[in-house]
KEKE-3310 file (N, C-alpha, C; in steps of 0.2 Angstrom, whole numbers, plus 5000, padded with zeros to 4 digits):
npx = (4807:4807:4798:4783:4765:4751:4735:4719:4718:4713:4717:4725:4732:4733:4729:4734:4729:4721:4716:4709:4702:4700:4714:4727:4743:4760:4776:4792:4808:4809:4805:4789:4781:4770:4753:4737:4720:4707:4712:4717:4732:4744:4756:4766:4777:4779:4775:4759:4747:4733:4724:4711:4699:4708:4720:4732:4747:4756:4771:4771:4777:4787:4788:4793:4803:4810:4826:4836:4850:4864:4872:4860:4857:4851:4837:4833:4839:4844:4843:4831:4821:4820:4813:4803:4796:4794:4785:4774:4771:4779:4789:4800:4809:4810:4823:4824:4835:4838:4849:4864:4880:4871:4864:4874:4883:4892:4899:4890:4878:4883:4886:4873:4868:4877:4875:4861:4859:4856:4843:4827:4819:4821:4830:4831:4841:4839:4846:4852:4849:4856:4871:4874:4862:4859:4852:4862:4872:4874:4873:4884:4877:4877:4886:4881:4871:4876:4881:4871:4858:4842:4833:4832:4832:4829:4825:4818:4817:4815:4819:4823:4831:4826:4833:4843:4836:4831:4844:4847:4835:4838:4850:4849:4839:4848:4852:4842:4837:4826:4819:4814:4802:4800:4787:4788:4786:4798:4797:4784:4778:4786:4792:4780:4768:4756:4743:4735:4720:4705:4707:4720:4718:4710:4718:4727:4739:4752:4749:4753:4750:4740:4744:4759:4763:4758:4763:4776:4774:4768:4779:4789:4783:4781:4795:4799:4793:4797:4808:4805:4806:4804:4796:4792:4782:4783:4771:4760:4748:4736:4720:4721:4734:4731:4723:4732:4741:4733:4729:4741:4745:4735:4739:4750:4762:4775:4772:4772:4766:4763:4755:4754:4749:4743:4739:4725:4717:4717:4713:4717:4711:4715:4725:4722:4723:4736:4745:4760:4761:4754:4759:4767:4775:4771:4758:4745:4730:4712:4695:4689:4702:4706:4696:4697:4710:4706:4699:4708:4715:4707:4705:4717:4726:4734:4749:4754:4753:4762:4772:4777:4786:4795:4805:4807:4818:4811:4814:4812:4799:4791:4788:4785:4773:4776:4789:4792:4798:4794:4784:4778:4781:4777:4777:4769:4757:4752:4745:4732:4727:4724:4714:4704:4701:4695:4697:4697:4702:4711:4714:4720:4732:4737:4742:4751:4759:4760:4761:4771:4784:4784:4784:4798:4804:4807:4805:4789:4782:4779:4766:4769:4773:4789:4794:4802:4797:4789:4780:4764:4753:4738:4726:4712:4701:4706:4709:4722:4733:4743:4758:4771:4773:4772:4777:4790:4800:4812:4807:4795:4786:4770:4753:4745:4750:4747:4735:4720:4721:4713:4717:4728:4745:4750:4760:4775:4786:4801:4816:4819:4817:4807:4794:4783:4768:4761:4765)
npy = (4880:4869:4864:4871:4868:4877:4878:4880:4894:4908:4913:4928:4933:4943:4941:4928:4911:4904:4915:4921:4907:4895:4887:4874:4876:4870:4873:4870:4871:4885:4884:4883:4868:4862:4864:4864:4862:4864:4853:4844:4841:4832:4831:4824:4828:4843:4858:4864:4875:4882:4891:4896:4908:4918:4928:4922:4931:4940:4944:4961:4977:4991:5007:5018:5020:5024:5022:5021:5019:5021:5031:5036:5028:5026:5029:5019:5003:4994:4980:4980:4989:4980:4969:4975:4977:4964:4961:4968:4961:4965:4961:4967:4982:4999:5008:5025:5039:5045:5047:5048:5049:5055:5042:5044:5039:5025:5019:5019:5014:5002:4996:4997:4986:4974:4975:4971:4959:4947:4947:4944:4952:4960:4973:4988:5000:5018:5029:5046:5060:5072:5078:5075:5077:5092:5097:5105:5100:5086:5069:5053:5047:5037:5027:5024:5016:5006:5000:4995:5002:5006:5017:5036:5048:5064:5061:5067:5080:5092:5094:5110:5116:5119:5116:5109:5098:5095:5092:5080:5070:5070:5066:5052:5046:5042:5029:5022:5024:5026:5043:5049:5060:5070:5082:5098:5116:5125:5138:5142:5132:5136:5133:5128:5120:5112:5107:5121:5129:5128:5122:5127:5138:5140:5135:5146:5145:5143:5139:5126:5125:5116:5119:5121:5108:5106:5117:5111:5098:5101:5107:5098:5088:5095:5096:5081:5080:5087:5080:5067:5056:5046:5049:5048:5052:5055:5051:5059:5070:5079:5084:5093:5087:5075:5076:5084:5072:5064:5070:5070:5057:5055:5062:5056:5056:5049:5045:5040:5037:5039:5036:5038:5029:5033:5046:5041:5040:5049:5064:5083:5087:5080:5087:5096:5092:5095:5084:5078:5067:5067:5075:5076:5075:5077:5086:5083:5081:5087:5079:5080:5078:5067:5058:5061:5055:5041:5040:5041:5030:5020:5022:5020:5030:5034:5025:5016:5013:5017:5016:5026:5027:5034:5035:5041:5047:5049:5060:5069:5070:5071:5084:5102:5106:5115:5112:5099:5085:5078:5065:5048:5031:5017:5004:4994:4996:4999:4989:4988:5002:5001:4994:5000:5011:5006:4998:4987:4970:4964:4977:4982:4973:4974:4988:4988:4977:4973:4984:4992:4985:4985:4997:4999:4990:4977:4960:4952:4943:4924:4911:4897:4881:4876:4890:4902:4905:4919:4927:4933:4928:4935:4940:4949:4951:4950:4956:4966:4974:4987:4989:4990:4976:4972:4981:4981:4991:5003:5014:5024:5033:5035:5039:5028:5020:5009:5007:4997:4987:4983:4969:4959:4952:4936:4926:4927:4924:4923:4921:4909:4911:4914:4924:4921:4923:4912:4902)
npz = (4056:4042:4034:4030:4032:4026:4028:4020:4015:4008:3993:3988:3976:3965:3948:3947:3942:3953:3960:3974:3977:3990:3997:3999:4004:4001:4009:4007:4014:4010:3999:3986:3987:3985:3979:3983:3982:3995:4012:4004:4004:4015:4026:4036:4042:4044:4049:4054:4048:4053:4041:4039:4035:4033:4022:4010:4003:3991:3998:4006:3999:4003:3997:4003:4015:4030:4037:4052:4051:4040:4054:4061:4071:4085:4081:4072:4069:4054:4057:4067:4060:4050:4056:4062:4050:4045:4054:4050:4038:4029:4014:4007:4007:4001:4005:4009:4007:4019:4030:4040:4035:4021:4010:3999:3990:3981:3992:4004:3999:3996:4011:4016:4010:4013:4028:4027:4022:4028:4033:4035:4029:4012:4007:3998:3993:3991:3982:3986:3979:3977:3982:3998:4003:3999:3988:3980:3970:3959:3966:3965:3954:3944:3949:3960:3956:3950:3961:3967:3970:3969:3964:3964:3976:3983:3997:4012:4006:3996:3981:3977:3966:3949:3939:3944:3945:3933:3927:3933:3931:3915:3916:3923:3913:3904:3909:3912:3925:3939:3945:3960:3967:3980:3983:3985:3987:3993:3998:3998:4007:4019:4031:4037:4050:4050:4039:4029:4032:4038:4052:4054:4055:4066:4076:4077:4068:4057:4040:4029:4013:4001:3988:3990:3987:3974:3965:3964:3960:3947:3941:3940:3932:3921:3919:3917:3905:3895:3894:3891:3901:3915:3930:3948:3961:3977:3991:3988:3994:3993:3984:3973:3969:3964:3953:3944:3941:3936:3925:3919:3916:3907:3897:3891:3898:3908:3922:3940:3956:3974:3989:4008:4019:4031:4027:4021:4030:4042:4045:4046:4057:4069:4074:4083:4096:4099:4098:4094:4087:4077:4068:4053:4037:4019:4029:4038:4028:4022:4023:4010:4003:4006:4001:3987:3986:3988:3978:3967:3968:3965:3953:3947:3945:3956:3961:3971:3989:4003:4019:4023:4033:4047:4060:4077:4091:4107:4112:4102:4099:4111:4114:4112:4099:4089:4088:4085:4078:4060:4057:4058:4064:4054:4048:4055:4054:4045:4035:4044:4043:4030:4030:4039:4031:4021:4010:3997:3998:3986:3980:3990:3990:3975:3977:3988:3986:3973:3962:3968:3966:3951:3948:3951:3943:3947:3951:3952:3967:3964:3964:3963:3959:3964:3965:3974:3990:3995:4003:4012:4027:4032:4044:4040:4049:4063:4080:4086:4098:4098:4106:4119:4118:4106:4098:4086:4082:4085:4090:4095:4091:4085:4083:4085:4094:4108:4104:4100:4085:4069:4059:4055:4054:4051:4046:4038:4025:4017:4009:4012:4027:4042:4048:4062:4070:4076:4082)
capx = (4801:4809:4792:4775:4758:4747:4728:4713:4721:4710:4723:4724:4738:4730:4732:4733:4723:4716:4714:4701:4700:4704:4720:4732:4751:4766:4782:4799:4815:4808:4802:4783:4783:4763:4746:4730:4713:4709:4710:4720:4739:4745:4763:4768:4784:4777:4770:4752:4744:4727:4722:4704:4697:4716:4722:4738:4746:4763:4775:4770:4783:4786:4792:4796:4803:4818:4831:4842:4857:4870:4873:4856:4854:4845:4831:4832:4843:4842:4840:4825:4817:4817:4808:4795:4794:4791:4779:4769:4770:4782:4796:4804:4808:4814:4826:4826:4843:4839:4854:4870:4880:4865:4867:4874:4889:4892:4901:4884:4873:4886:4886:4867:4865:4879:4871:4854:4860:4855:4839:4821:4816:4825:4832:4832:4842:4837:4852:4851:4850:4862:4877:4872:4854:4858:4851:4866:4876:4872:4878:4887:4871:4879:4891:4876:4866:4881:4882:4864:4853:4836:4830:4836:4828:4832:4821:4811:4820:4813:4824:4820:4833:4823:4840:4846:4830:4831:4849:4845:4830:4841:4857:4846:4838:4854:4855:4838:4837:4821:4818:4808:4801:4796:4786:4787:4789:4799:4796:4775:4778:4789:4793:4773:4767:4751:4739:4733:4714:4700:4708:4726:4715:4707:4723:4732:4746:4754:4748:4756:4745:4741:4748:4766:4765:4754:4767:4782:4772:4769:4787:4792:4780:4784:4804:4798:4788:4801:4815:4803:4808:4799:4797:4788:4780:4782:4768:4756:4741:4730:4714:4724:4740:4728:4720:4738:4744:4728:4728:4746:4744:4731:4743:4755:4767:4778:4772:4767:4765:4762:4752:4755:4743:4740:4734:4720:4712:4718:4712:4720:4708:4718:4731:4718:4725:4742:4748:4766:4761:4750:4764:4770:4776:4767:4754:4738:4724:4704:4691:4688:4708:4705:4690:4701:4715:4704:4695:4713:4718:4703:4705:4725:4731:4740:4750:4756:4754:4767:4770:4782:4789:4798:4805:4812:4819:4805:4816:4810:4791:4787:4789:4780:4769:4778:4796:4793:4801:4789:4784:4778:4783:4770:4776:4766:4751:4749:4738:4726:4724:4720:4707:4699:4700:4689:4701:4696:4709:4713:4715:4727:4737:4739:4745:4757:4763:4761:4764:4779:4788:4782:4787:4806:4806:4809:4801:4782:4783:4775:4763:4770:4777:4796:4797:4804:4791:4788:4772:4762:4747:4735:4719:4709:4697:4709:4711:4728:4737:4750:4762:4776:4775:4771:4781:4797:4803:4816:4803:4787:4781:4764:4747:4741:4753:4744:4728:4719:4719:4711:4721:4734:4749:4753:4766:4779:4790:4805:4823:4820:4816:4800:4791:4777:4764:4756:4769)
capy = (4877:4868:4862:4874:4868:4880:4875:4882:4902:4912:4915:4935:4934:4945:4938:4921:4908:4903:4919:4920:4901:4893:4882:4872:4877:4867:4876:4867:4874:4892:4883:4881:4862:4858:4869:4860:4862:4864:4847:4836:4841:4831:4830:4822:4832:4849:4863:4864:4881:4883:4898:4897:4915:4922:4928:4923:4936:4940:4950:4968:4980:4998:5012:5025:5020:5027:5017:5025:5016:5023:5037:5039:5020:5027:5030:5014:5000:4991:4976:4983:4989:4974:4966:4979:4976:4957:4960:4971:4958:4966:4957:4972:4989:5004:5013:5031:5040:5051:5045:5053:5052:5049:5038:5048:5037:5019:5015:5019:5009:4995:4995:4994:4980:4970:4975:4968:4952:4940:4950:4940:4957:4963:4980:4991:5007:5023:5033:5052:5063:5078:5077:5075:5079:5098:5100:5108:5097:5079:5065:5049:5044:5028:5022:5020:5012:5000:4997:4993:5009:5005:5022:5040:5053:5068:5060:5071:5087:5092:5098:5116:5121:5116:5115:5102:5092:5093:5088:5073:5066:5069:5059:5045:5043:5039:5023:5018:5025:5031:5048:5049:5066:5073:5087:5103:5121:5128:5145:5142:5128:5141:5128:5127:5114:5109:5109:5128:5128:5129:5120:5129:5147:5140:5135:5151:5140:5144:5132:5122:5125:5112:5124:5120:5103:5106:5118:5107:5092:5104:5110:5092:5084:5099:5093:5074:5078:5090:5076:5062:5053:5044:5052:5045:5057:5051:5053:5065:5071:5084:5083:5095:5083:5068:5081:5085:5067:5060:5073:5069:5051:5053:5065:5051:5057:5044:5046:5035:5041:5033:5039:5037:5025:5037:5051:5040:5039:5054:5073:5089:5089:5078:5091:5101:5090:5096:5078:5078:5060:5069:5079:5073:5079:5083:5088:5077:5086:5085:5073:5082:5077:5058:5055:5061:5051:5035:5040:5041:5024:5015:5024:5019:5037:5033:5017:5013:5014:5017:5018:5033:5024:5037:5033:5046:5046:5052:5068:5073:5070:5072:5091:5106:5103:5118:5110:5094:5084:5076:5057:5043:5024:5015:4998:4987:4998:5001:4984:4991:5007:5000:4990:5005:5015:5003:4996:4980:4965:4964:4983:4983:4968:4978:4993:4986:4971:4972:4989:4994:4981:4985:5003:4998:4984:4971:4954:4951:4935:4921:4907:4892:4874:4877:4896:4903:4907:4926:4928:4935:4927:4940:4939:4955:4952:4948:4961:4966:4978:4989:4991:4988:4968:4970:4984:4978:4996:5005:5021:5022:5038:5034:5040:5022:5016:5008:5006:4989:4987:4977:4966:4955:4948:4931:4923:4929:4919:4926:4919:4904:4914:4914:4927:4919:4924:4906:4896)
capz = (4051:4038:4032:4032:4028:4026:4027:4020:4016:4003:3991:3988:3972:3958:3941:3948:3941:3957:3963:3978:3980:3997:3995:4004:4001:4007:4009:4010:4014:4007:3991:3987:3984:3982:3980:3981:3983:4003:4014:4000:4004:4021:4026:4044:4045:4042:4053:4050:4051:4050:4039:4039:4036:4031:4016:4008:3998:3990:4002:4005:3999:4005:3993:4006:4023:4034:4043:4054:4049:4046:4058:4064:4074:4090:4078:4068:4064:4048:4060:4070:4055:4046:4061:4061:4043:4043:4057:4046:4032:4020:4013:4003:4009:3997:4008:4009:4009:4026:4035:4042:4029:4017:4004:3992:3984:3982:3999:4008:3996:3998:4017:4018:4006:4015:4034:4027:4018:4030:4036:4031:4023:4007:4008:3992:3995:3987:3982:3986:3971:3978:3988:4006:4002:4001:3983:3976:3965:3959:3967:3960:3952:3941:3952:3964:3951:3948:3968:3970:3971:3963:3961:3967:3979:3989:4003:4013:4007:3990:3976:3974:3960:3944:3935:3946:3945:3925:3925:3937:3926:3910:3917:3923:3908:3901:3912:3915:3932:3941:3950:3965:3970:3987:3980:3991:3987:4001:3999:3999:4013:4023:4037:4042:4056:4048:4032:4028:4032:4044:4058:4055:4056:4073:4081:4075:4067:4050:4037:4022:4008:3996:3984:3990:3984:3968:3961:3962:3953:3940:3937:3938:3927:3914:3917:3914:3899:3892:3894:3889:3904:3921:3936:3952:3966:3984:3996:3988:4001:3990:3979:3966:3966:3960:3947:3941:3939:3930:3918:3915:3914:3900:3891:3890:3902:3911:3929:3944:3961:3980:3996:4014:4023:4037:4023:4020:4036:4046:4043:4050:4064:4074:4076:4087:4103:4098:4098:4090:4084:4070:4064:4048:4031:4020:4034:4036:4025:4024:4022:4004:4001:4007:3996:3981:3985:3987:3970:3964:3971:3963:3945:3943:3946:3964:3958:3977:3995:4007:4026:4025:4041:4050:4067:4080:4096:4111:4114:4096:4097:4117:4114:4109:4093:4086:4087:4087:4071:4057:4055:4062:4063:4050:4045:4057:4055:4036:4034:4048:4041:4025:4031:4041:4025:4018:4003:3996:3998:3980:3979:3994:3987:3971:3978:3993:3984:3964:3960:3971:3963:3945:3949:3953:3938:3951:3949:3957:3969:3960:3969:3957:3962:3962:3966:3981:3994:3996:4005:4019:4029:4036:4045:4040:4055:4068:4081:4091:4102:4095:4111:4121:4117:4098:4092:4084:4079:4091:4092:4097:4090:4082:4085:4085:4098:4113:4101:4097:4077:4067:4053:4058:4050:4056:4045:4033:4024:4012:4007:4019:4033:4043:4055:4063:4077:4076:4086)
cpx = (4803:4803:4785:4770:4752:4739:4722:4714:4717:4716:4720:4731:4734:4733:4732:4727:4718:4715:4707:4698:4703:4707:4724:4739:4755:4774:4787:4805:4814:4805:4794:4784:4775:4758:4741:4723:4712:4709:4713:4727:4739:4752:4764:4773:4783:4773:4765:4750:4738:4724:4716:4702:4703:4718:4729:4740:4755:4765:4774:4778:4783:4791:4796:4797:4811:4819:4835:4848:4859:4868:4867:4852:4850:4838:4827:4837:4840:4839:4833:4819:4815:4813:4802:4793:4790:4786:4773:4767:4773:4788:4802:4803:4814:4817:4828:4833:4844:4844:4859:4875:4874:4868:4868:4881:4889:4895:4895:4879:4875:4886:4879:4865:4869:4876:4865:4853:4857:4846:4832:4819:4821:4826:4835:4834:4841:4843:4849:4854:4854:4866:4875:4865:4853:4856:4854:4868:4874:4877:4880:4881:4872:4882:4886:4873:4871:4882:4877:4859:4847:4832:4835:4831:4831:4828:4817:4813:4819:4817:4822:4824:4830:4829:4844:4842:4831:4839:4848:4841:4834:4847:4853:4843:4843:4855:4849:4835:4830:4823:4813:4808:4796:4793:4782:4790:4790:4797:4788:4774:4779:4788:4785:4772:4762:4749:4736:4725:4711:4703:4715:4724:4712:4712:4728:4739:4747:4752:4752:4750:4747:4746:4755:4768:4763:4760:4773:4780:4772:4774:4789:4789:4781:4791:4802:4795:4794:4809:4812:4806:4804:4801:4792:4788:4778:4778:4764:4750:4736:4725:4719:4729:4736:4726:4726:4741:4739:4728:4735:4748:4739:4735:4749:4762:4769:4778:4769:4768:4764:4758:4753:4749:4741:4734:4727:4714:4713:4718:4716:4716:4710:4723:4727:4720:4733:4747:4753:4766:4759:4754:4767:4770:4775:4761:4746:4732:4716:4702:4690:4696:4707:4701:4694:4705:4712:4702:4703:4716:4713:4704:4713:4728:4736:4742:4751:4753:4760:4766:4773:4785:4795:4800:4809:4811:4813:4806:4813:4802:4788:4789:4784:4778:4776:4787:4798:4796:4794:4789:4782:4779:4775:4771:4772:4758:4748:4743:4733:4723:4721:4712:4702:4699:4694:4691:4699:4703:4713:4716:4721:4733:4741:4744:4751:4761:4765:4765:4770:4783:4789:4787:4797:4808:4809:4803:4795:4783:4776:4774:4763:4774:4784:4799:4799:4798:4792:4782:4770:4755:4742:4728:4715:4704:4698:4712:4718:4730:4744:4754:4767:4778:4776:4774:4788:4802:4806:4813:4796:4782:4777:4759:4742:4745:4749:4737:4727:4717:4716:4715:4727:4739:4752:4759:4767:4783:4794:4812:4824:4820:4809:4801:4784:4774:4760:4759:4772)
cpy = (4876:4867:4865:4871:4872:4879:4879:4889:4903:4915:4924:4937:4938:4943:4931:4917:4905:4908:4920:4914:4898:4886:4880:4873:4874:4871:4871:4869:4881:4891:4882:4874:4860:4865:4865:4863:4861:4856:4842:4836:4839:4828:4831:4826:4841:4853:4865:4872:4882:4889:4900:4904:4920:4922:4926:4926:4936:4945:4956:4971:4987:5002:5018:5021:5023:5023:5021:5025:5017:5029:5039:5032:5021:5029:5023:5011:4996:4985:4975:4985:4984:4969:4969:4977:4969:4957:4964:4968:4960:4962:4960:4978:4994:5009:5020:5034:5046:5048:5051:5048:5050:5046:5041:5047:5029:5015:5015:5013:5001:4991:4994:4988:4975:4970:4970:4961:4948:4942:4945:4946:4959:4970:4983:4998:5011:5028:5040:5055:5069:5075:5079:5078:5086:5102:5105:5106:5089:5075:5061:5045:5036:5026:5020:5015:5006:4996:4994:4997:5007:5010:5029:5045:5058:5066:5064:5080:5087:5096:5104:5121:5116:5115:5109:5096:5091:5089:5080:5069:5065:5065:5052:5042:5040:5032:5019:5018:5028:5038:5049:5057:5067:5080:5093:5109:5124:5134:5146:5139:5134:5138:5128:5121:5110:5111:5117:5126:5131:5128:5125:5137:5144:5140:5140:5147:5142:5138:5131:5121:5119:5115:5122:5114:5101:5110:5115:5101:5095:5106:5103:5087:5088:5095:5086:5074:5081:5084:5070:5057:5050:5047:5048:5051:5052:5055:5061:5065:5076:5082:5086:5091:5078:5070:5081:5079:5062:5063:5072:5061:5051:5057:5061:5051:5051:5047:5042:5040:5035:5038:5035:5034:5030:5043:5048:5039:5045:5062:5076:5090:5085:5082:5095:5098:5093:5091:5078:5072:5061:5073:5077:5077:5074:5081:5083:5084:5085:5081:5075:5078:5068:5056:5057:5056:5044:5034:5039:5034:5019:5017:5023:5026:5037:5025:5013:5016:5012:5018:5024:5032:5029:5038:5039:5045:5050:5059:5071:5074:5071:5081:5095:5104:5108:5115:5103:5091:5079:5068:5053:5035:5022:5007:4993:4989:4999:4996:4987:4996:5007:4999:4995:5010:5011:5001:4988:4976:4965:4972:4984:4981:4972:4984:4993:4981:4970:4977:4993:4991:4982:4991:5003:4994:4978:4966:4952:4943:4932:4916:4900:4887:4876:4884:4897:4907:4915:4928:4930:4932:4931:4938:4947:4957:4950:4954:4960:4972:4981:4992:4988:4980:4967:4974:4982:4985:4999:5011:5019:5029:5037:5034:5033:5017:5016:5005:4999:4991:4981:4975:4964:4950:4942:4926:4926:4925:4923:4923:4915:4905:4916:4918:4923:4921:4916:4900:4897)
cpz = (4045:4031:4034:4028:4030:4023:4026:4019:4010:4000:3987:3981:3964:3953:3942:3946:3946:3963:3967:3980:3987:3996:4000:4001:4006:4004:4012:4009:4010:4000:3991:3982:3982:3984:3977:3983:3991:4006:4010:4002:4013:4021:4035:4047:4046:4048:4051:4053:4048:4049:4037:4040:4033:4024:4015:4002:3996:3996:4000:4004:3998:4000:3996:4014:4025:4039:4045:4052:4042:4049:4063:4069:4081:4087:4078:4067:4059:4052:4062:4064:4051:4050:4062:4054:4043:4048:4057:4041:4026:4020:4009:4005:4004:4003:4006:4011:4016:4031:4035:4042:4026:4012:3997:3988:3986:3988:4005:4006:3997:4004:4019:4015:4010:4023:4032:4024:4020:4034:4031:4025:4019:4008:4000:3992:3989:3987:3983:3979:3970:3983:3995:4006:4002:3996:3979:3971:3966:3964:3962:3959:3950:3946:3959:3962:3952:3955:3970:3971:3966:3961:3965:3969:3983:3998:4005:4012:3999:3987:3974:3968:3955:3940:3937:3944:3938:3925:3928:3933:3919:3910:3919:3919:3904:3903:3914:3923:3934:3946:3953:3968:3976:3985:3985:3989:3993:4002:3999:4006:4020:4031:4042:4045:4053:4042:4035:4029:4038:4051:4059:4058:4064:4078:4080:4074:4059:4045:4031:4018:4002:3989:3982:3988:3977:3963:3960:3959:3947:3937:3936:3932:3919:3913:3913:3907:3894:3889:3891:3894:3911:3926:3941:3958:3972:3988:3994:3992:3998:3984:3971:3964:3961:3954:3942:3938:3935:3924:3915:3913:3907:3895:3888:3894:3907:3918:3933:3951:3968:3986:4001:4016:4026:4033:4021:4025:4040:4042:4050:4056:4069:4077:4081:4095:4102:4099:4094:4085:4078:4067:4059:4042:4024:4025:4032:4033:4028:4022:4014:4000:4001:4001:3990:3980:3985:3980:3965:3964:3967:3955:3943:3945:3949:3961:3967:3984:4000:4015:4027:4033:4042:4058:4070:4087:4101:4112:4109:4096:4103:4119:4111:4101:4087:4083:4086:4079:4067:4057:4060:4060:4058:4048:4048:4056:4049:4035:4039:4045:4035:4025:4033:4035:4020:4011:4003:3996:3991:3979:3984:3992:3982:3972:3984:3992:3976:3961:3961:3967:3956:3945:3949:3948:3942:3950:3955:3961:3967:3965:3964:3962:3959:3963:3973:3984:3996:3998:4012:4020:4034:4038:4046:4046:4062:4073:4086:4093:4100:4102:4112:4118:4110:4095:4092:4082:4088:4093:4093:4095:4083:4086:4088:4092:4105:4112:4101:4090:4075:4061:4056:4056:4054:4054:4039:4030:4017:4013:4012:4025:4033:4050:4055:4070:4080:4079:4091)
residu = (MET:ASP:LYS:ILE:LEU:ILE:LYS:SER:ALA:THR:LEU:ALA:PHE:PRO:GLY:HIS:GLU:LYS:ASN:GLY:GLN:THR:LEU:ASP:VAL:LEU:ILE:ASN:ARG:GLY:MET:VAL:GLU:ALA:ILE:GLU:ASN:LYS:ASN:ILE:ILE:ASN:ASP:GLU:ASP:ALA:THR:VAL:ILE:ASP:ALA:ASN:GLY:GLN:TYR:LEU:ALA:PRO:GLY:PHE:PHE:ASP:LEU:ASN:VAL:ASN:LEU:GLY:GLU:PRO:GLY:LEU:GLU:THR:LYS:GLU:THR:ILE:GLU:SER:GLY:CYS:ALA:ALA:ALA:ALA:ALA:GLY:GLY:PHE:THR:GLY:LEU:ALA:MET:GLN:PRO:ASN:THR:GLU:PRO:ALA:LEU:HIS:SER:LYS:GLY:GLU:ILE:SER:MET:VAL:LEU:ASN:LEU:ALA:ARG:ASN:GLN:LEU:VAL:SER:ILE:TYR:PRO:ILE:GLY:ALA:ILE:SER:LYS:GLY:ARG:THR:GLY:ASN:ASP:LEU:ALA:GLU:LEU:TYR:ASP:MET:LYS:LEU:ALA:GLY:ALA:VAL:ALA:PHE:SER:ASN:GLY:ASN:LYS:SER:ILE:GLN:GLN:ALA:GLU:LEU:MET:SER:ARG:ALA:LEU:LEU:TYR:CYS:LYS:GLY:PHE:GLY:ALA:LEU:ILE:MET:SER:PHE:ALA:GLU:ASP:ALA:SER:ILE:ALA:ASN:HIS:SER:LYS:MET:ASN:GLU:GLY:VAL:MET:SER:THR:TYR:LEU:GLY:MET:LYS:GLY:ASN:PRO:GLY:LEU:ALA:GLU:GLU:LEU:MET:ILE:SER:ARG:ASP:LEU:SER:LEU:ALA:ASN:TYR:HIS:ASN:THR:ALA:ILE:HIS:PHE:SER:THR:ILE:SER:THR:LYS:GLY:SER:VAL:SER:LEU:ILE:ARG:GLU:ALA:LYS:GLN:LYS:GLY:ILE:GLN:VAL:THR:CYS:ASP:VAL:ALA:ALA:HIS:HIS:LEU:VAL:LEU:THR:ASP:ASP:ARG:VAL:ALA:GLY:PHE:ASP:SER:ASN:TYR:LYS:VAL:SER:PRO:PRO:LEU:ARG:THR:ALA:GLU:ASP:ILE:GLN:ALA:LEU:LYS:GLU:GLY:LEU:LEU:ASP:GLY:THR:ILE:ASP:ALA:ILE:VAL:SER:GLN:HIS:THR:PRO:HIS:GLU:VAL:GLU:TYR:LYS:ARG:VAL:GLU:PHE:GLU:ILE:ALA:LYS:ASN:GLY:ILE:ILE:GLY:LEU:GLN:THR:THR:LEU:PRO:LEU:LEU:LEU:GLU:ALA:GLN:LEU:SER:ILE:ASP:LEU:ILE:ILE:GLU:LYS:ILE:SER:ILE:ARG:PRO:ARG:GLU:ILE:LEU:SER:LEU:PRO:THR:PRO:SER:LEU:THR:VAL:GLY:ALA:ALA:ALA:ASN:LEU:VAL:LEU:PHE:ASN:PRO:LYS:GLU:ASN:TRP:THR:PHE:ASP:ILE:ASN:THR:ASN:TYR:SER:LYS:SER:ILE:ASN:SER:PRO:PHE:TYR:GLY:ALA:THR:LEU:MET:GLY:LYS:VAL:ASN:LEU:VAL:VAL:ASN:LYS:ASN:LYS:VAL:TYR:SER:THR:LEU:ASN)
# end
């Protein structure tokens, strides 16, 4: 499709002078050629898409995605992950370093960028803070930055040594790099399998209290404040965490954070059936936590929403809850979950298109004549079934697999490549 004419789409580009209006947009060879009021543009050579009732927005961007390659290709390859991302409306992914080997040197960063160069979805690798993600020694941070790493994280392994986190923050400050912290005090969490509360007591399972997350957030906020440097917290999940970060922002500490889409919808009650697809890290919390997280999104305390896409082979999930791996796939279900959480369209776009890119100092897609097209077209009221016919991931570890969901992505354009369900 060299030419695409999108007819009668509702614009969802926050800050655009025509945001909220119904427009026609003509795309020619990956570039925006014309933008007019509806029913004005006509082009016999273009593939016409009737977008009535659909929203045209900047391509989504995910700050927290796990792709298995290199080393864990049976979970997900870069190719399959990008396919799932496009089907979910994403045109950019920040890839976590949870691979084997970890993304802990310029070699792994360069390899990921090379493997992803021809994909519709742009991959932005996050380098590991510590060698092998062991939490003992700093990895080659500056070399990875030069090779293309957009930030640094220890993935799903929290840095337990305060001294190491302190050095990482100070070192990255010198060359303008961002540290992303997964906050969990391992001595408090102690290999727990679910949230500590009424449900864990009822099920007789050891619980992971919100305190484990909040203690680590308090520590890292203190370190960031001490060094006067920026820090980002990945996948916060508790009411207490929202309060801590809100207070830190009010004090002028350079802090941002994100929340996983499933933490805005699912509570720890779902664990009652011991379905391992509800086993995630951090664990599902309570309705009170969900309310606080939503309030944090509305008042700007929480900057972004992520999928926390974490694919696993069947043998790691279809086992007893106690021994199952943490994580669910989420690239294709993020939009439906945010609609289920009753977030407004403008808020959704701000949190999954605009702010994630701003956090990484990346340019935000613009809808202007002559600009490269980086956009998604979706229908918030269209139902679809997430199953073997629509799942693009290599894995199926999702509590929503087989379910009918509301909110369908129908067109994605980026890098002069197109994903479409409409032809």
